[in-house]
Each structure stands twice: as C-alpha cells, then as structure tokens.
N, C-alpha and C positions, 0 to 999 in steps of 0.2 A: 620382781619378786613373785607376782601373781602367775607368771609363766612357769616358774619353777614349781610352784604349788600345784598348778594344773597338770604339769607333766608327771609329778609324783602321784597325783590322784588318779590319772589315767593309767599309769603303770600298775598301781594297786588294783584298780578295777579289772584290768586285763589279766593280771595274775589270778585274781579270784575267779574270773570267768573260765580261764583255761583249766584250772584244777577242778572247778565245778563241773565242767563238761566231762573231764576224766572220771570224776566221782559218779556222775550219772551213767557213763558207759559201764563202769564197774558194777553199779547197781542193776543195770539192765542185763548184764552177763549173769549176775547172780540169779535174777528172776527167771531168765530163759533156761538156764541150766537146772534150776530147781524144778521147773515144770517137766523137764526131760529126765529127772531123777539122776542127774550127774552131780552128785554131792561134792566131789573134789573140785570140779570146775566152778560150782556155785561158791564154794569156799574161797577160791582164788578171786572170783569176782567181788566178793565181800571184802577180802583183803585189799584188793585194788581200790575199792571205793573208800575204805578207811585211810589208806596211805594218801590218796589224793586229797581227802579232807584235811588230814594232818599237814600235808605240804601247803595247802591253801592257807590255812590259818597261820602257819609258821612264816610263810613268805609275806603275808600281809603285815604281820607284826614286825618282821625284820625290815621291810621296806618303809614302814611308818615309824621306826624307832627314832629317826632324826627329829620328828615333830615333838617327841617327848623331851628330848634334850634341848632343842632350840625352838620353842613355840613361836 
C-alpha cells in the first residue's frame, strides 16, 4: 500500500515540477521580450506561463482525486 502511495506522490511531484518549469520559461520569455519592447511575444510568454500553471494545478488535482474517494 505504501509503495502505491509513494508512486502517486512522486508522480504528482513530477507533474508539478514539469509544469512549474514550463511556467518559469514562459515568465522568462515574457520578461525578456518586455525588455526588448516586443509586446506580442511578451504576451505569448505570459499566456504560456498561465497555461502551464493551469495545467499544473489541474493535473495535480486529477492525479490526486483517488485520495479523496478512497482515503
């Protein structure tokens, strides 16, 4: 039982880290393009960061939904 819980916990952590890194990349693109006055590319960087954050939270909640049903 503990191996299953550990695997699910590791999966959730990995998902959060992947989408966290993607969000950070999007934020860095937004920052870099803002300094270069490329507003359209900065907006795409912001959109990428927001989508990565949305997917991170959604994936964590979906992967952890079995804990709510079967504690």
